[in-house]
Jmol script that loads the backbone (N, CA, C; Angstrom):
load data "model"
ATOM      1  N   ARG A   1      -6.741 -10.479   3.762  1.00  0.00           N
ATOM      2  CA  ARG A   1      -6.625 -11.375   2.578  1.00  0.00           C
ATOM      3  C   ARG A   1      -5.788 -11.491   1.880  1.00  0.00           C
ATOM      4  N   ALA A   2      -4.922 -10.239   2.043  1.00  0.00           N
ATOM      5  CA  ALA A   2      -3.723 -10.769   1.654  1.00  0.00           C
ATOM      6  C   ALA A   2      -2.853 -11.379   2.293  1.00  0.00           C
ATOM      7  N   LEU A   3      -2.550 -10.915   3.906  1.00  0.00           N
ATOM      8  CA  LEU A   3      -1.960 -11.526   4.772  1.00  0.00           C
ATOM      9  C   LEU A   3      -2.276 -13.449   4.333  1.00  0.00           C
ATOM     10  N   VAL A   4      -3.578 -13.334   4.794  1.00  0.00           N
ATOM     11  CA  VAL A   4      -3.722 -14.565   4.539  1.00  0.00           C
ATOM     12  C   VAL A   4      -3.227 -15.299   3.446  1.00  0.00           C
ATOM     13  N   ALA A   5      -3.029 -14.860   2.222  1.00  0.00           N
ATOM     14  CA  ALA A   5      -2.595 -15.601   1.065  1.00  0.00           C
ATOM     15  C   ALA A   5      -0.963 -15.584   1.188  1.00  0.00           C
ATOM     16  N   CYS A   6      -0.559 -15.127   2.255  1.00  0.00           N
ATOM     17  CA  CYS A   6       1.083 -14.428   1.884  1.00  0.00           C
ATOM     18  C   CYS A   6       1.723 -16.364   3.484  1.00  0.00           C
ATOM     19  N   ALA A   7       0.295 -16.480   3.878  1.00  0.00           N
ATOM     20  CA  ALA A   7       0.569 -17.419   5.016  1.00  0.00           C
ATOM     21  C   ALA A   7       0.542 -18.685   4.538  1.00  0.00           C
ATOM     22  N   ARG A   8       0.214 -18.963   3.243  1.00  0.00           N
ATOM     23  CA  ARG A   8       0.051 -19.986   2.723  1.00  0.00           C
ATOM     24  C   ARG A   8       1.844 -21.058   2.530  1.00  0.00           C
ATOM     25  N   PRO A   9       1.577 -22.184   3.042  1.00  0.00           N
ATOM     26  CA  PRO A   9       3.026 -22.703   2.882  1.00  0.00           C
ATOM     27  C   PRO A   9       4.185 -22.233   1.526  1.00  0.00           C
ATOM     28  N   ASP A  10       3.182 -22.305   0.694  1.00  0.00           N
ATOM     29  CA  ASP A  10       4.356 -22.276  -0.830  1.00  0.00           C
ATOM     30  C   ASP A  10       4.309 -20.265  -1.076  1.00  0.00           C
ATOM     31  N   ALA A  11       3.714 -20.038  -0.408  1.00  0.00           N
ATOM     32  CA  ALA A  11       4.439 -18.539  -0.632  1.00  0.00           C
ATOM     33  C   ALA A  11       5.339 -17.543  -0.302  1.00  0.00           C
ATOM     34  N   PRO A  12       6.130 -17.055  -1.701  1.00  0.00           N
ATOM     35  CA  PRO A  12       7.305 -16.741  -1.156  1.00  0.00           C
ATOM     36  C   PRO A  12       7.706 -16.202   0.132  1.00  0.00           C
ATOM     37  N   ARG A  13       9.224 -15.741   0.632  1.00  0.00           N
ATOM     38  CA  ARG A  13       9.331 -15.373   1.733  1.00  0.00           C
ATOM     39  C   ARG A  13       9.588 -13.844   1.774  1.00  0.00           C
ATOM     40  N   ILE A  14       9.335 -13.498   0.654  1.00  0.00           N
ATOM     41  CA  ILE A  14       9.052 -11.945   0.666  1.00  0.00           C
ATOM     42  C   ILE A  14       8.315 -11.697  -0.057  1.00  0.00           C
ATOM     43  N   VAL A  15       6.861 -10.932   0.040  1.00  0.00           N
ATOM     44  CA  VAL A  15       5.862 -10.446  -1.028  1.00  0.00           C
ATOM     45  C   VAL A  15       5.988  -9.112  -0.585  1.00  0.00           C
ATOM     46  N   ASN A  16       5.392  -8.483  -1.492  1.00  0.00           N
ATOM     47  CA  ASN A  16       5.007  -6.899  -1.146  1.00  0.00           C
ATOM     48  C   ASN A  16       3.263  -6.901  -0.811  1.00  0.00           C
ATOM     49  N   ILE A  17       2.412  -6.090   0.182  1.00  0.00           N
ATOM     50  CA  ILE A  17       1.322  -5.759   0.141  1.00  0.00           C
ATOM     51  C   ILE A  17       0.783  -4.689  -0.066  1.00  0.00           C
ATOM     52  N   GLY A  18      -0.197  -4.005  -1.406  1.00  0.00           N
ATOM     53  CA  GLY A  18      -0.448  -2.816  -1.416  1.00  0.00           C
ATOM     54  C   GLY A  18      -1.160  -3.043  -2.504  1.00  0.00           C
ATOM     55  N   SER A  19      -1.927  -1.959  -2.781  1.00  0.00           N
ATOM     56  CA  SER A  19      -3.051  -2.071  -4.146  1.00  0.00           C
ATOM     57  C   SER A  19      -2.599  -2.557  -5.576  1.00  0.00           C
ATOM     58  N   GLY A  20      -1.304  -2.216  -5.351  1.00  0.00           N
ATOM     59  CA  GLY A  20      -0.815  -2.220  -7.239  1.00  0.00           C
ATOM     60  C   GLY A  20      -0.850  -0.991  -7.600  1.00  0.00           C
ATOM     61  N   GLU A  21      -1.439  -0.179  -7.010  1.00  0.00           N
ATOM     62  CA  GLU A  21      -2.008   1.556  -7.688  1.00  0.00           C
ATOM     63  C   GLU A  21      -1.148   2.337  -6.919  1.00  0.00           C
ATOM     64  N   GLY A  22      -1.262   3.471  -7.979  1.00  0.00           N
ATOM     65  CA  GLY A  22       0.019   4.561  -7.370  1.00  0.00           C
ATOM     66  C   GLY A  22      -0.824   5.503  -6.394  1.00  0.00           C
ATOM     67  N   VAL A  23       0.134   5.510  -4.903  1.00  0.00           N
ATOM     68  CA  VAL A  23      -0.545   6.281  -4.231  1.00  0.00           C
ATOM     69  C   VAL A  23       0.512   7.519  -3.587  1.00  0.00           C
ATOM     70  N   THR A  24       0.592   9.033  -3.451  1.00  0.00           N
ATOM     71  CA  THR A  24       1.466   9.450  -2.850  1.00  0.00           C
ATOM     72  C   THR A  24       1.738   9.411  -1.611  1.00  0.00           C
ATOM     73  N   LEU A  25       2.622   9.844  -0.878  1.00  0.00           N
ATOM     74  CA  LEU A  25       3.151   9.354   0.730  1.00  0.00           C
ATOM     75  C   LEU A  25       1.766  10.514   1.455  1.00  0.00           C
ATOM     76  N   ARG A  26       1.671  11.489   0.559  1.00  0.00           N
ATOM     77  CA  ARG A  26       0.567  12.456   1.344  1.00  0.00           C
ATOM     78  C   ARG A  26      -1.213  12.214   1.451  1.00  0.00           C
ATOM     79  N   GLU A  27      -1.247  11.453   0.405  1.00  0.00           N
ATOM     80  CA  GLU A  27      -1.833  10.583   0.251  1.00  0.00           C
ATOM     81  C   GLU A  27      -2.326   9.383   1.468  1.00  0.00           C
ATOM     82  N   ILE A  28      -1.159   8.571   2.037  1.00  0.00           N
ATOM     83  CA  ILE A  28      -0.723   7.709   2.833  1.00  0.00           C
ATOM     84  C   ILE A  28      -1.296   8.378   4.287  1.00  0.00           C
ATOM     85  N   ALA A  29      -0.738   9.441   4.305  1.00  0.00           N
ATOM     86  CA  ALA A  29      -0.603  10.153   5.753  1.00  0.00           C
ATOM     87  C   ALA A  29      -1.627  10.642   6.102  1.00  0.00           C
ATOM     88  N   LEU A  30      -2.727  11.035   5.356  1.00  0.00           N
ATOM     89  CA  LEU A  30      -3.966  11.719   5.164  1.00  0.00           C
ATOM     90  C   LEU A  30      -4.612  10.336   5.573  1.00  0.00           C
ATOM     91  N   SER A  31      -4.522   9.212   4.661  1.00  0.00           N
ATOM     92  CA  SER A  31      -5.253   8.548   5.324  1.00  0.00           C
ATOM     93  C   SER A  31      -5.305   7.502   6.548  1.00  0.00           C
ATOM     94  N   ILE A  32      -3.719   7.632   7.243  1.00  0.00           N
ATOM     95  CA  ILE A  32      -3.470   7.225   8.327  1.00  0.00           C
ATOM     96  C   ILE A  32      -4.362   8.135   9.189  1.00  0.00           C
ATOM     97  N   ALA A  33      -3.733   9.204   9.273  1.00  0.00           N
ATOM     98  CA  ALA A  33      -4.330  10.468   9.743  1.00  0.00           C
ATOM     99  C   ALA A  33      -5.640  10.488  10.122  1.00  0.00           C
ATOM    100  N   ARG A  34      -6.805   9.971   9.328  1.00  0.00           N
ATOM    101  CA  ARG A  34      -8.223   9.627   8.905  1.00  0.00           C
ATOM    102  C   ARG A  34      -8.728   8.631  10.378  1.00  0.00           C
ATOM    103  N   GLU A  35      -7.626   7.500   9.850  1.00  0.00           N
ATOM    104  CA  GLU A  35      -8.317   6.557  10.729  1.00  0.00           C
ATOM    105  C   GLU A  35      -7.854   6.464  12.053  1.00  0.00           C
ATOM    106  N   VAL A  36      -6.886   7.374  12.542  1.00  0.00           N
ATOM    107  CA  VAL A  36      -6.370   7.384  14.054  1.00  0.00           C
ATOM    108  C   VAL A  36      -7.046   8.766  14.977  1.00  0.00           C
ATOM    109  N   GLY A  37      -7.753   9.652  13.131  1.00  0.00           N
ATOM    110  CA  GLY A  37      -8.366  10.717  14.012  1.00  0.00           C
ATOM    111  C   GLY A  37      -6.930  11.669  14.426  1.00  0.00           C
ATOM    112  N   GLY A  38      -5.957  12.007  13.632  1.00  0.00           N
ATOM    113  CA  GLY A  38      -5.116  12.577  13.934  1.00  0.00           C
ATOM    114  C   GLY A  38      -5.303  13.645  13.078  1.00  0.00           C
ATOM    115  N   GLU A  39      -3.930  14.758  12.585  1.00  0.00           N
ATOM    116  CA  GLU A  39      -3.536  15.528  11.662  1.00  0.00           C
ATOM    117  C   GLU A  39      -2.311  15.447  11.625  1.00  0.00           C
ATOM    118  N   VAL A  40      -2.114  16.172  10.079  1.00  0.00           N
ATOM    119  CA  VAL A  40      -1.014  16.115   9.468  1.00  0.00           C
ATOM    120  C   VAL A  40      -0.673  17.107   9.329  1.00  0.00           C
ATOM    121  N   THR A  41       0.598  17.992   9.200  1.00  0.00           N
ATOM    122  CA  THR A  41       1.213  18.845   8.674  1.00  0.00           C
ATOM    123  C   THR A  41       1.792  19.116   7.719  1.00  0.00           C
ATOM    124  N   PHE A  42       1.846  19.213   6.764  1.00  0.00           N
ATOM    125  CA  PHE A  42       3.160  19.173   5.699  1.00  0.00           C
ATOM    126  C   PHE A  42       3.841  20.424   5.426  1.00  0.00           C
ATOM    127  N   GLY A  43       4.954  20.460   4.935  1.00  0.00           N
ATOM    128  CA  GLY A  43       6.223  20.970   4.945  1.00  0.00           C
ATOM    129  C   GLY A  43       6.163  21.314   3.500  1.00  0.00           C
ATOM    130  N   ASP A  44       7.570  21.235   3.467  1.00  0.00           N
ATOM    131  CA  ASP A  44       8.074  21.461   1.822  1.00  0.00           C
ATOM    132  C   ASP A  44       8.620  20.067   1.136  1.00  0.00           C
ATOM    133  N   ALA A  45       7.631  19.058   1.992  1.00  0.00           N
ATOM    134  CA  ALA A  45       8.522  17.627   1.422  1.00  0.00           C
ATOM    135  C   ALA A  45       7.636  17.483  -0.209  1.00  0.00           C
ATOM    136  N   ALA A  46       6.759  18.206  -0.746  1.00  0.00           N
ATOM    137  CA  ALA A  46       6.287  18.135  -1.832  1.00  0.00           C
ATOM    138  C   ALA A  46       7.558  18.213  -3.117  1.00  0.00           C
ATOM    139  N   LEU A  47       8.714  19.052  -2.076  1.00  0.00           N
ATOM    140  CA  LEU A  47       9.610  19.544  -3.820  1.00  0.00           C
ATOM    141  C   LEU A  47      10.451  17.875  -3.683  1.00  0.00           C
ATOM    142  N   THR A  48      10.524  17.270  -2.935  1.00  0.00           N
ATOM    143  CA  THR A  48      11.413  16.193  -2.375  1.00  0.00           C
ATOM    144  C   THR A  48      10.445  14.767  -2.862  1.00  0.00           C
ATOM    145  N   GLU A  49       9.151  14.828  -2.809  1.00  0.00           N
ATOM    146  CA  GLU A  49       8.431  13.462  -2.930  1.00  0.00           C
ATOM    147  C   GLU A  49       8.402  13.059  -4.380  1.00  0.00           C
ATOM    148  N   PRO A  50       8.404  11.605  -4.280  1.00  0.00           N
ATOM    149  CA  PRO A  50       8.586  10.833  -5.698  1.00  0.00           C
ATOM    150  C   PRO A  50       7.097  11.293  -5.886  1.00  0.00           C
ATOM    151  N   PRO A  51       6.665  11.684  -7.093  1.00  0.00           N
ATOM    152  CA  PRO A  51       5.277  11.332  -7.928  1.00  0.00           C
ATOM    153  C   PRO A  51       4.016  10.599  -7.564  1.00  0.00           C
ATOM    154  N   SER A  52       4.173   9.407  -6.964  1.00  0.00           N
ATOM    155  CA  SER A  52       3.658   8.055  -6.469  1.00  0.00           C
ATOM    156  C   SER A  52       4.413   6.951  -6.023  1.00  0.00           C
ATOM    157  N   ILE A  53       3.856   6.038  -5.220  1.00  0.00           N
ATOM    158  CA  ILE A  53       4.597   4.592  -4.910  1.00  0.00           C
ATOM    159  C   ILE A  53       3.622   3.495  -5.106  1.00  0.00           C
ATOM    160  N   VAL A  54       4.181   2.757  -5.510  1.00  0.00           N
ATOM    161  CA  VAL A  54       3.845   1.347  -6.459  1.00  0.00           C
ATOM    162  C   VAL A  54       4.427   0.436  -5.666  1.00  0.00           C
ATOM    163  N   ALA A  55       3.380  -0.279  -5.162  1.00  0.00           N
ATOM    164  CA  ALA A  55       3.721  -1.728  -4.590  1.00  0.00           C
ATOM    165  C   ALA A  55       3.803  -2.631  -5.741  1.00  0.00           C
ATOM    166  N   ASP A  56       4.579  -3.378  -6.400  1.00  0.00           N
ATOM    167  CA  ASP A  56       4.751  -4.061  -6.505  1.00  0.00           C
ATOM    168  C   ASP A  56       4.353  -6.005  -6.479  1.00  0.00           C
ATOM    169  N   VAL A  57       2.777  -6.320  -6.612  1.00  0.00           N
ATOM    170  CA  VAL A  57       1.805  -7.086  -5.898  1.00  0.00           C
ATOM    171  C   VAL A  57       1.859  -8.065  -7.103  1.00  0.00           C
ATOM    172  N   SER A  58       2.985  -8.349  -7.877  1.00  0.00           N
ATOM    173  CA  SER A  58       3.035  -9.650  -8.621  1.00  0.00           C
ATOM    174  C   SER A  58       3.055 -10.856  -8.265  1.00  0.00           C
ATOM    175  N   ARG A  59       3.961 -10.933  -6.959  1.00  0.00           N
ATOM    176  CA  ARG A  59       4.034 -12.109  -6.419  1.00  0.00           C
ATOM    177  C   ARG A  59       2.795 -12.173  -5.031  1.00  0.00           C
ATOM    178  N   LEU A  60       2.240 -11.358  -4.924  1.00  0.00           N
ATOM    179  CA  LEU A  60       0.490 -11.493  -4.412  1.00  0.00           C
ATOM    180  C   LEU A  60       0.237 -11.777  -4.783  1.00  0.00           C
ATOM    181  N   ARG A  61      -0.444 -11.413  -6.613  1.00  0.00           N
ATOM    182  CA  ARG A  61      -1.465 -11.737  -7.447  1.00  0.00           C
ATOM    183  C   ARG A  61      -1.157 -13.243  -7.364  1.00  0.00           C
ATOM    184  N   ALA A  62       0.506 -14.211  -7.691  1.00  0.00           N
ATOM    185  CA  ALA A  62       0.268 -14.881  -8.135  1.00  0.00           C
ATOM    186  C   ALA A  62      -0.112 -16.340  -7.188  1.00  0.00           C
ATOM    187  N   LEU A  63      -0.123 -15.818  -6.022  1.00  0.00           N
ATOM    188  CA  LEU A  63      -1.115 -16.591  -4.548  1.00  0.00           C
ATOM    189  C   LEU A  63      -2.462 -16.578  -5.062  1.00  0.00           C
ATOM    190  N   GLY A  64      -3.039 -16.044  -5.996  1.00  0.00           N
ATOM    191  CA  GLY A  64      -4.480 -15.613  -5.991  1.00  0.00           C
ATOM    192  C   GLY A  64      -5.263 -14.881  -5.530  1.00  0.00           C
ATOM    193  N   TRP A  65      -4.276 -13.720  -5.155  1.00  0.00           N
ATOM    194  CA  TRP A  65      -4.741 -12.151  -4.330  1.00  0.00           C
ATOM    195  C   TRP A  65      -5.442 -11.375  -5.375  1.00  0.00           C
ATOM    196  N   GLU A  66      -6.675 -10.853  -4.864  1.00  0.00           N
ATOM    197  CA  GLU A  66      -7.129  -9.522  -6.224  1.00  0.00           C
ATOM    198  C   GLU A  66      -7.336  -8.410  -4.889  1.00  0.00           C
ATOM    199  N   ARG A  67      -7.200  -7.746  -5.567  1.00  0.00           N
ATOM    200  CA  ARG A  67      -7.321  -6.248  -4.441  1.00  0.00           C
ATOM    201  C   ARG A  67      -9.033  -6.493  -4.871  1.00  0.00           C
ATOM    202  N   LEU A  68      -9.942  -5.452  -3.093  1.00  0.00           N
ATOM    203  CA  LEU A  68     -11.265  -5.319  -3.512  1.00  0.00           C
ATOM    204  C   LEU A  68     -11.071  -4.394  -3.908  1.00  0.00           C
ATOM    205  N   ASN A  69     -12.153  -3.712  -4.581  1.00  0.00           N
ATOM    206  CA  ASN A  69     -12.588  -2.189  -5.149  1.00  0.00           C
ATOM    207  C   ASN A  69     -13.273  -1.096  -3.784  1.00  0.00           C
ATOM    208  N   ARG A  70     -12.667  -0.787  -3.271  1.00  0.00           N
ATOM    209  CA  ARG A  70     -13.229   0.375  -1.949  1.00  0.00           C
ATOM    210  C   ARG A  70     -13.680   1.509  -2.450  1.00  0.00           C
ATOM    211  N   ARG A  71     -13.264   2.139  -3.905  1.00  0.00           N
ATOM    212  CA  ARG A  71     -13.659   3.322  -4.126  1.00  0.00           C
ATOM    213  C   ARG A  71     -14.925   3.399  -4.866  1.00  0.00           C
TER     214      ARG A  71
END
end "model"
wireframe off; spacefill off
backbone 0.3
color backbone group
């Protein structure tokens, strides 16, 4: 749905696609590993990892996009 919204002729050239909710890099890596059936090994990255990453989805929302509840 987000990609379709970005394909509109009136869409800005640069749009962040995300949930708009904070997520850690660890959560992203584990989610990808689950989807592809892989494993992830973590070292000391937690020492330098930001608390969370949040996409600014204001441009996407201005196009009418709304996050679907998946939880």
